[in-house]
C-alpha positions as CSV (number, residue, x, y, z in Angstrom):
1,X,116.7,-31.1,-44.2
2,X,115.5,-30.2,-47.7
3,X,112.9,-28.2,-49.5
4,X,110.1,-30.4,-50.8
5,X,109.7,-28.0,-53.8
6,X,113.2,-27.0,-54.8
7,X,113.9,-23.4,-53.9
8,X,114.8,-22.6,-57.5
9,X,111.3,-23.6,-58.5
10,X,109.8,-21.4,-55.8
11,X,111.9,-18.4,-57.2
12,X,110.7,-19.2,-60.7
13,X,107.1,-19.2,-59.5
14,X,107.7,-15.8,-57.9
15,X,109.4,-14.2,-60.9
16,X,108.1,-16.0,-64.0
17,X,106.2,-19.4,-63.8
18,X,106.5,-19.9,-67.5
19,X,110.2,-20.7,-67.0
20,X,109.5,-24.0,-65.2
21,X,111.6,-26.9,-66.5
22,X,109.7,-28.5,-69.4
23,X,111.4,-31.9,-68.6
24,X,109.3,-32.1,-65.4
25,X,106.2,-30.1,-66.1
26,X,103.3,-30.9,-68.5
27,X,102.4,-27.2,-68.6
28,X,103.9,-23.9,-67.6
29,X,100.9,-22.5,-65.7
30,X,101.6,-21.1,-62.2
31,X,101.5,-23.7,-59.4
32,X,100.8,-21.1,-56.7
33,X,99.4,-18.0,-58.4
34,X,102.7,-16.5,-59.5
35,X,104.3,-14.3,-60.5
36,X,104.2,-12.2,-57.3
37,X,102.5,-8.9,-57.7
38,X,103.0,-7.5,-54.2
39,X,104.9,-8.3,-51.0
40,X,101.7,-9.8,-49.6
41,X,101.3,-12.0,-52.7
42,X,104.9,-13.1,-52.5
43,X,104.4,-14.2,-48.9
44,X,101.3,-16.2,-49.9
45,X,103.3,-18.0,-52.5
46,X,106.0,-18.8,-49.9
47,X,103.3,-20.0,-47.5
48,X,101.9,-22.3,-50.1
49,X,105.2,-23.7,-51.4
50,X,107.7,-23.7,-48.6
51,X,107.7,-27.1,-47.1
52,X,110.7,-29.0,-45.6
53,X,111.4,-32.6,-45.1
54,X,114.0,-34.9,-43.6
55,X,116.1,-37.2,-45.8
56,X,119.3,-39.0,-45.3
57,X,122.4,-38.1,-47.3
58,X,122.0,-41.3,-49.3
59,X,118.3,-40.5,-50.0
60,X,119.4,-37.0,-51.1
61,X,121.9,-38.4,-53.5
62,X,119.3,-40.9,-54.8
63,X,116.9,-38.0,-55.5
64,X,119.6,-36.1,-57.5
65,X,120.4,-39.2,-59.5
66,X,116.7,-39.9,-60.3
67,X,116.6,-37.2,-63.0
68,X,118.4,-33.9,-63.5
69,X,115.1,-31.9,-63.7
70,X,114.2,-33.3,-60.2
71,X,117.1,-31.4,-58.7
72,X,115.6,-28.1,-59.8
73,X,111.9,-28.5,-60.2
74,X,108.9,-30.3,-58.9
75,X,106.8,-32.1,-61.5
76,X,103.7,-29.9,-62.0
77,X,104.3,-28.3,-58.6
78,X,104.1,-31.6,-56.7
79,X,107.3,-31.7,-54.7
80,X,106.5,-35.0,-53.1
81,X,106.4,-36.7,-56.5
82,X,110.2,-36.1,-56.7
83,X,110.7,-38.4,-53.8
84,X,108.2,-41.1,-54.9
85,X,110.0,-41.2,-58.3
86,X,113.4,-41.6,-56.6
87,X,112.1,-44.3,-54.2
88,X,112.7,-42.1,-51.2
89,X,110.4,-41.9,-48.2
90,X,110.7,-38.3,-47.1
91,X,109.4,-37.2,-43.7
92,X,107.6,-33.9,-43.5
93,X,109.2,-31.4,-41.2
94,X,106.7,-29.6,-39.0
95,X,107.2,-26.1,-37.5
96,X,107.8,-27.6,-34.1
97,X,110.6,-29.8,-35.6
98,X,112.2,-26.7,-37.1
99,X,112.6,-24.8,-33.9
100,X,116.2,-24.5,-32.5
101,X,116.8,-26.6,-29.4
């Protein structure tokens, strides 16, 4: 299970979006309205950016080998593009899938 948008990128959005990795972003504008200005705003950023997906260990390794910036960032806020670039078919994890059994 993995975060579609790397957690480091989510934290950058919350604290200072201008610190996004320039290797994978064409601009440093916020991708979800960051930086957070209140607890409610922080939650809205999380709600927008926190997505999980299923990948195999081999797919995870392929993602990390596809480009160092893809380990830490999502090109212009598009987490799914990381997987397309690496040739990985990621499967979205829904809330029902995330519940303990």
